[in-house]
C-alpha positions as CSV (number, residue, x, y, z in Angstrom):
1,M,71.2,196.4,135.8
2,D,70.4,192.7,135.4
3,I,72.0,190.5,132.7
4,I,71.0,187.0,131.5
5,A,73.4,184.1,130.7
6,A,72.6,180.6,129.5
7,T,74.1,177.4,131.0
8,R,73.4,173.8,130.0
9,H,71.1,173.5,133.0
10,G,69.1,176.7,132.5
11,K,69.4,180.5,132.4
12,V,70.8,182.6,135.2
13,R,70.3,186.3,136.1
14,G,73.4,188.2,137.0
15,R,74.1,191.9,137.7
16,V,76.1,194.5,135.9
17,D,78.0,197.0,138.0
18,G,79.9,199.6,135.8
19,S,81.6,197.5,133.2
20,I,81.6,194.2,135.1
21,A,79.0,191.5,135.1
22,S,78.8,189.1,138.1
23,Y,76.9,185.9,138.5
24,L,76.9,184.4,142.0
25,G,76.0,181.1,143.5
26,I,75.5,179.1,140.3
27,P,75.2,175.4,141.2
28,Y,77.6,173.1,139.3
29,A,76.5,169.9,141.1
30,A,73.6,168.7,143.1
31,A,73.5,169.4,146.9
32,P,75.8,166.9,148.5
33,F,73.4,165.8,151.2
34,G,70.6,163.3,151.5
35,V,71.1,160.5,149.0
36,H,74.2,162.4,147.6
37,R,76.0,162.7,151.0
38,F,79.5,161.1,151.0
39,R,79.1,160.4,147.3
40,A,80.8,161.7,144.2
41,P,79.2,164.9,142.9
42,A,75.9,164.3,141.1
43,P,74.6,166.4,138.1
44,V,72.5,169.4,138.7
45,E,68.8,169.1,137.9
46,P,67.9,171.5,135.1
47,W,65.6,174.4,136.0
48,E,62.8,176.2,134.1
49,G,62.8,179.9,133.6
50,I,65.6,182.2,134.9
51,R,67.4,181.4,138.1
52,D,68.7,184.4,140.2
53,A,72.5,184.5,140.5
54,L,72.6,187.7,142.5
55,E,73.9,186.5,145.9
56,F,76.6,184.1,147.0
57,G,75.4,180.6,147.5
58,P,75.6,178.4,150.6
59,T,79.1,177.7,151.9
60,A,80.5,174.2,152.8
61,P,79.8,173.2,156.4
62,Q,82.7,174.2,158.6
63,R,83.6,175.8,161.9
64,P,85.4,179.2,161.8
65,Y,89.1,179.5,162.5
66,R,90.0,179.5,166.1
67,P,91.4,182.7,167.7
68,P,93.6,184.5,166.8
69,L,93.3,183.4,163.2
70,D,89.6,184.2,163.1
71,R,90.4,187.9,163.2
72,L,93.1,187.6,160.5
73,I,91.2,185.3,158.1
74,P,87.5,185.8,158.7
75,D,85.3,183.1,157.3
76,V,82.0,183.6,155.6
77,D,79.1,181.3,156.7
78,I,76.1,181.1,154.4
79,P,73.6,178.4,155.4
80,G,72.0,176.0,153.0
81,E,72.7,172.6,151.4
82,E,73.5,173.7,147.8
83,C,77.1,174.4,148.7
84,L,78.5,173.1,145.4
85,N,78.3,176.4,143.6
86,L,80.5,178.9,141.8
87,N,80.7,182.6,140.9
88,V,81.7,184.3,137.7
89,W,83.0,187.8,137.0
90,A,83.3,188.9,133.4
91,P,83.4,192.1,131.4
92,W,79.9,193.2,130.5
93,T,80.6,193.5,126.8
94,V,82.9,190.9,125.2
95,G,84.3,190.5,121.7
96,E,86.7,187.6,121.3
97,P,86.5,184.9,123.9
98,L,88.6,185.8,127.0
99,P,91.0,183.7,129.0
100,V,89.6,182.1,132.2
101,L,91.1,181.9,135.7
102,V,89.5,179.4,138.1
103,W,90.2,180.2,141.8
104,I,90.3,177.3,144.3
105,H,90.5,178.7,147.9
106,G,92.7,177.4,150.7
107,G,91.9,176.6,154.3
108,S,93.6,173.3,155.2
109,L,90.8,171.4,153.4
110,R,88.5,172.3,156.3
111,N,87.9,176.0,156.0
112,G,87.2,178.8,153.5
113,S,84.8,179.6,150.8
114,A,84.5,181.4,147.4
115,A,82.3,184.0,149.1
116,M,85.1,185.7,151.0
117,P,85.3,189.4,149.9
118,L,89.1,189.0,149.4
119,Y,88.3,186.8,146.4
120,D,86.2,189.3,144.5
121,G,87.0,188.9,140.8
122,R,86.2,192.4,139.5
123,A,89.9,193.4,139.0
124,F,90.5,190.3,136.8
125,A,87.4,191.0,134.8
126,R,88.4,194.6,134.5
127,D,91.7,193.4,132.9
128,G,90.2,191.0,130.4
129,V,90.1,187.8,132.4
130,V,86.9,185.8,133.3
131,L,87.3,184.9,136.9
132,V,85.5,181.8,138.3
133,S,85.7,181.0,142.0
134,I,84.3,177.7,143.4
135,N,83.2,176.1,146.6
136,Y,83.9,172.4,147.3
137,R,83.2,170.0,150.2
138,L,85.5,170.4,153.2
139,G,86.6,168.4,156.2
140,V,85.1,165.0,156.8
141,E,82.4,165.6,154.2
142,G,84.9,166.2,151.4
143,F,88.1,164.5,152.5
144,G,87.2,161.9,155.2
145,V,88.4,158.5,154.1
146,F,85.8,155.7,154.5
147,P,85.6,152.1,153.2
148,D,82.1,152.7,151.8
149,A,82.5,156.0,150.0
150,P,84.6,157.5,147.2
151,D,87.9,159.0,148.3
152,N,88.9,162.7,147.6
153,R,85.3,163.8,147.2
154,G,86.3,167.5,147.6
155,L,88.7,167.0,144.7
156,L,86.0,165.4,142.6
157,D,83.9,168.5,143.3
158,Q,86.7,170.6,141.9
159,I,86.8,168.4,138.8
160,A,83.0,168.8,138.4
161,A,83.4,172.6,138.7
162,L,86.1,172.6,136.0
163,T,83.8,170.4,133.8
164,W,81.1,173.0,134.3
165,V,83.6,175.7,133.1
166,R,84.5,173.7,130.0
167,D,80.8,173.2,129.1
168,N,79.4,176.6,130.1
169,I,82.0,179.4,130.2
170,A,81.6,180.4,126.6
171,G,78.1,181.7,127.5
172,F,79.9,184.2,129.9
173,G,82.5,185.3,127.4
174,G,85.2,182.9,128.4
175,D,87.3,180.7,126.2
176,P,87.1,177.0,127.4
177,G,90.4,176.4,125.5
178,R,92.3,178.9,127.7
179,V,91.6,177.9,131.3
180,T,94.1,178.5,134.1
181,V,93.6,177.1,137.6
182,C,94.9,179.0,140.5
183,G,94.9,178.2,144.2
184,E,96.5,179.1,147.5
185,S,97.6,176.8,150.3
186,A,95.1,173.8,150.3
187,G,93.8,175.2,147.0
188,A,97.4,174.9,145.5
189,I,97.8,171.4,147.0
190,S,94.5,170.4,145.3
191,I,95.8,171.8,142.0
192,A,99.0,169.9,142.4
193,A,96.9,166.7,142.6
194,L,94.7,167.8,139.6
195,L,97.9,168.2,137.5
196,T,98.4,164.5,137.8
197,S,94.8,163.3,137.7
198,P,93.5,161.5,134.6
199,R,90.0,162.8,135.6
200,A,91.1,166.4,135.2
201,A,93.0,165.9,131.9
202,G,92.2,168.6,129.4
203,L,90.0,170.7,131.8
204,F,92.7,173.3,132.2
205,H,95.8,174.5,130.3
206,R,97.9,176.4,132.8
207,A,98.2,176.3,136.6
208,I,99.3,178.6,139.5
209,L,100.4,177.2,142.9
210,Q,100.5,179.8,145.7
211,S,102.1,178.5,148.9
212,G,101.0,174.9,148.4
213,P,103.3,172.0,147.1
214,P,102.3,168.5,146.0
215,H,101.2,166.5,149.0
216,T,99.3,163.2,149.2
217,V,99.2,160.5,151.8
218,T,98.2,156.8,151.8
219,R,94.6,155.8,152.4
220,D,95.5,154.4,155.8
221,K,97.1,157.6,157.0
222,G,94.2,159.6,155.5
223,A,91.7,157.5,157.5
224,R,93.3,158.3,160.9
225,T,91.2,161.4,161.5
226,V,88.0,159.5,160.6
227,R,88.9,156.7,163.0
228,A,89.6,159.3,165.8
229,M,86.3,161.0,165.1
230,A,84.5,157.7,165.1
231,K,85.9,156.8,168.5
232,T,84.6,160.0,170.0
233,L,81.2,159.7,168.3
234,R,80.9,156.0,169.2
235,V,79.9,155.1,165.7
236,P,81.5,152.9,163.0
237,A,84.2,154.6,160.9
238,T,82.1,154.3,157.8
239,A,80.2,156.8,155.7
240,E,76.9,155.1,156.8
241,G,77.8,155.5,160.4
242,F,78.8,159.1,160.0
243,A,75.6,159.9,158.0
244,G,73.5,159.0,161.0
245,V,75.2,161.7,163.2
246,D,73.8,165.2,163.5
247,R,75.8,167.5,161.2
248,E,76.4,170.1,163.9
249,R,77.7,167.3,166.2
250,L,80.0,166.1,163.5
251,L,81.4,169.6,163.0
252,D,81.9,170.0,166.7
253,V,83.9,166.8,167.0
254,Q,85.9,167.6,163.9
255,D,86.8,171.0,165.3
256,E,87.8,169.4,168.7
257,L,90.2,167.1,166.9
258,V,91.7,169.2,164.1
259,G,90.8,172.8,165.0
260,R,94.2,173.6,166.5
261,A,96.3,171.9,163.9
262,D,98.2,174.0,161.3
263,P,100.5,173.2,158.4
264,V,103.7,174.1,160.3
265,S,103.1,172.6,163.7
266,G,101.3,169.6,162.4
267,G,98.5,167.6,164.1
268,P,95.5,165.6,162.8
269,G,93.8,166.9,159.7
270,F,92.5,166.0,156.3
271,H,94.5,165.1,153.2
272,I,94.3,164.2,149.6
273,V,94.9,160.4,149.4
274,V,96.4,158.3,146.7
275,D,93.5,156.2,145.4
276,D,94.7,155.1,141.9
277,D,91.5,156.6,140.5
278,V,91.5,160.3,140.9
279,V,95.0,160.5,142.3
280,P,97.3,157.8,140.8
281,A,100.3,156.4,142.7
282,D,102.6,156.9,139.6
283,P,101.3,160.0,138.0
284,P,102.4,161.3,134.6
285,P,104.5,164.5,134.5
286,P,102.4,167.7,134.3
287,S,102.0,169.0,130.8
288,V,101.0,172.6,131.3
289,D,102.8,175.8,132.0
290,L,103.2,176.4,135.7
291,L,103.6,179.5,137.9
292,L,104.5,178.6,141.5
293,G,106.0,180.1,144.6
294,C,105.6,181.0,148.2
295,N,106.0,183.8,150.8
296,R,109.3,184.5,152.4
297,E,108.0,184.1,156.0
298,E,105.1,181.7,155.7
299,Y,105.4,180.5,159.3
300,R,104.7,183.8,160.9
301,L,100.9,183.5,160.3
302,W,100.8,180.7,162.8
303,F,103.9,181.4,165.0
304,V,103.5,185.1,165.7
305,P,99.8,185.8,166.6
306,S,99.7,182.6,168.8
307,G,102.9,183.7,170.6
308,A,104.7,180.5,169.5
309,V,107.7,182.4,168.1
310,E,108.3,183.7,171.7
311,R,107.6,180.4,173.5
312,V,109.9,178.2,171.5
313,S,113.1,177.7,173.6
314,R,116.4,176.1,172.6
315,L,115.1,172.8,174.1
316,T,111.9,173.0,172.1
317,L,114.0,173.6,169.0
318,R,116.1,170.6,169.7
319,L,113.0,168.4,170.2
320,A,111.5,169.7,166.9
321,L,114.8,168.8,165.1
322,L,114.5,165.3,166.5
323,K,110.7,165.0,165.6
324,F,111.2,166.1,162.0
325,R,114.6,164.3,161.7
326,I,116.4,167.5,160.7
327,P,120.1,167.0,160.8
328,G,122.1,169.3,163.2
329,R,124.2,170.6,160.4
330,V,121.0,172.1,158.9
331,A,120.1,173.9,162.1
332,R,123.6,175.2,162.4
333,L,123.4,176.6,158.9
334,Y,120.2,178.5,159.7
335,R,121.6,179.8,162.9
336,A,124.8,181.0,161.2
337,G,122.7,183.1,158.8
338,R,120.7,184.6,161.6
339,P,123.0,184.9,164.6
340,D,120.6,187.1,166.6
341,A,117.4,185.3,165.8
342,K,115.3,183.7,168.5
343,P,114.9,179.9,168.5
344,G,111.2,180.3,167.3
345,V,112.4,182.3,164.3
346,I,115.0,179.6,163.4
347,L,112.4,176.9,163.7
348,G,109.9,178.8,161.6
349,E,112.4,179.6,158.9
350,M,113.3,175.9,158.7
351,A,109.7,174.8,158.7
352,T,108.9,177.2,155.8
353,D,111.7,175.8,153.7
354,L,111.1,172.2,154.7
355,L,107.3,172.2,154.0
356,L,107.0,174.8,151.2
357,R,110.1,176.3,149.5
358,G,112.0,173.1,149.3
359,P,109.2,171.0,147.8
360,L,108.3,173.7,145.3
361,N,111.9,174.0,144.2
362,R,112.0,170.2,143.7
363,L,108.8,170.4,141.6
364,A,110.3,173.1,139.5
365,D,113.5,171.1,139.1
366,S,111.7,167.9,138.2
367,R,110.1,169.7,135.2
368,L,113.6,170.3,133.9
369,T,115.0,166.9,134.4
370,D,112.0,164.6,133.8
371,S,113.1,162.2,131.0
372,R,109.9,160.2,130.7
373,P,108.6,160.1,127.1
374,S,105.4,162.1,127.8
375,G,106.6,165.2,129.5
376,S,106.9,167.8,130.7
377,R,105.4,169.1,127.5
378,T,102.3,171.0,126.6
379,A,99.6,169.6,124.3
380,D,101.2,171.2,121.3
381,S,104.5,169.4,122.1
382,R,106.2,172.6,123.3
383,P,108.3,172.1,126.5
384,A,106.1,173.1,129.5
385,R,107.6,176.2,131.2
386,T,107.9,176.9,134.9
387,F,108.0,180.3,136.5
388,F,109.0,180.8,140.2
389,Y,108.1,183.7,142.5
390,E,108.7,184.7,146.1
391,F,106.5,187.3,147.9
392,A,108.7,189.3,150.3
393,W,106.8,192.4,151.3
394,R,106.5,192.5,155.1
395,S,103.2,193.4,156.7
396,P,103.4,195.6,159.8
397,V,100.2,194.1,161.3
398,L,101.2,192.2,164.5
399,E,104.7,191.8,163.0
400,L,103.3,189.2,160.6
401,G,106.0,190.0,158.0
402,A,105.7,188.2,154.7
403,C,103.4,185.6,156.1
404,H,101.2,182.9,154.7
405,A,98.1,184.2,152.7
406,L,99.4,187.8,152.6
407,E,99.9,187.8,148.9
408,I,96.3,187.1,148.0
409,G,95.1,190.7,148.3
410,F,97.9,191.7,146.0
411,V,97.1,189.0,143.4
412,F,93.4,190.0,143.3
413,D,94.3,193.7,143.4
414,N,91.9,193.9,146.3
415,L,93.9,195.4,149.2
416,R,90.9,196.9,150.8
417,H,89.6,193.4,151.7
418,G,93.0,192.2,152.7
419,E,93.6,194.8,155.4
420,A,93.3,192.3,158.3
421,L,96.6,190.9,157.2
422,S,98.3,193.7,155.4
423,G,97.0,196.8,157.2
424,P,95.5,199.9,155.6
425,D,98.7,201.2,154.0
426,A,99.7,198.2,151.8
427,P,101.6,199.4,148.7
428,Q,99.2,199.6,145.7
429,P,102.1,199.7,143.2
430,L,103.1,196.2,144.4
431,A,99.5,195.0,143.8
432,D,99.6,196.5,140.4
433,V,102.7,194.6,139.5
434,M,101.7,191.3,141.0
435,H,98.1,191.3,139.7
436,R,99.4,192.1,136.2
437,A,101.8,189.2,136.3
438,W,98.9,186.8,137.1
439,V,96.8,188.4,134.3
440,D,99.6,188.0,131.8
441,F,100.3,184.4,132.7
442,T,96.6,183.6,132.4
443,T,96.5,185.3,129.1
444,S,99.7,184.3,127.4
445,G,101.6,181.9,129.7
446,D,104.3,184.4,130.4
447,P,104.2,186.4,133.6
448,G,107.0,188.7,132.6
449,W,110.3,187.1,133.9
450,T,112.7,184.3,132.9
451,A,111.4,180.8,133.0
452,W,113.0,178.3,135.4
453,D,116.3,176.8,134.3
454,T,119.5,175.6,135.9
455,R,120.1,179.2,137.1
456,R,116.9,179.1,139.2
457,P,115.5,182.6,138.5
458,V,113.0,183.7,141.1
459,R,110.8,186.8,140.8
460,V,110.9,188.5,144.2
461,F,107.8,190.7,144.8
462,D,108.6,193.4,147.2
463,H,108.1,197.2,147.6
464,P,110.1,199.0,146.6
465,G,112.3,196.9,144.3
466,T,110.5,193.9,142.7
467,S,113.3,192.1,140.8
468,T,114.4,188.7,139.5
469,V,117.1,187.0,141.6
470,L,119.1,183.9,140.7
471,A,119.0,181.1,143.2
472,P,118.2,183.1,146.4
473,R,119.4,181.6,149.7
474,Q,120.8,178.7,147.7
475,E,123.0,177.3,150.5
476,E,120.1,176.8,152.9
477,L,117.8,175.4,150.2
478,R,120.5,172.9,149.1
479,A,120.3,171.4,152.6
480,W,116.8,170.2,151.8
481,L,117.2,169.1,148.2
């Protein structure tokens, strides 16, 4: 059955399936090409009549993940220029306005889309949450740094989508005063920037960071990938120069330069940059309740399928310690706790803590100790709370263990579409518990365990035996803090 909803730009036709209404591919900004290419997002032109919102809209231009990740995280490619679109799932019949969860996908700021089946929002709508998922510009289109274009265009897209939510979500049964943003990996890194951005102030009221800490770079460092691409393309490192290059050629060169890079091993890529406009150099403390955490063995998504965990030798490990300036005492500490582990496992465990668990713990701690006058407090002057989690269930697929991105199918209560990572026998009871925690946090600000304090309580999601643990693996973590 079809259903009609009204937005400020025109009416849209969605579809009702059982008790859930879905509206797909709604544009929240103009197509970012032609006169709008490499520019800040422009308003959508209003339309007459009723616009169909029955199919996912175009995805941001990108190349798929390289093997073997392409089998584990399959991309969706939908051609077309109107890639700044979003999707809404909501209960068909709504009484009081419902809390809203806005999902920002990951993918190293160069991959991913809101059209991935894993991000289906039906389970959230079933449980009384309006789920919105968004597309945003990726790669050089969204995060390339040019002297003649706005920085952080993909982040500006996200702000435009959140503005659309504020202005329109009431027409879909959502409460614009109860919006939670949630993202994984690059999506979480984006949200960490949005937490400090004056452009995003007031557009959301809670935030969830899954496996992505705050991370920004200088404009000069952010421009390195553009300069490398420009050298290969033989064009000026400007937005005007890149606009004259065929888009497929641009994607090919981008993939050649950054396609093999990953968050653990490093390499050229795209970053959010400090621009003193969208992302200030001296940000205010976040003033919203925060749920954050990571997976116990993040590194295994990149180290295991590629064979790196087996290839890393003792020499490679020593060279990595020098490259990342990791003191020898830290390596000895990790070896002592894992006497039988291979060098690749030791390196991966340290990388996970260095890049994810340590920074997220520092963020949680900063919200306890920040003495600046403005925070960390919510808009109603209540101290902003922080809740920490760790996902520990180990996937049997390719010995991936508790790897990066594995938790998403559990959060969305959508294990069927997460089988590439979790396998066909992932524990539904764990999905029930984890999904409920996200629903509860979005609804009330309390996911069901003790807020962060000096004891460092961490909710460990595992099966069987989800529990709250105080300061897990504290000795190793202290080495990074």
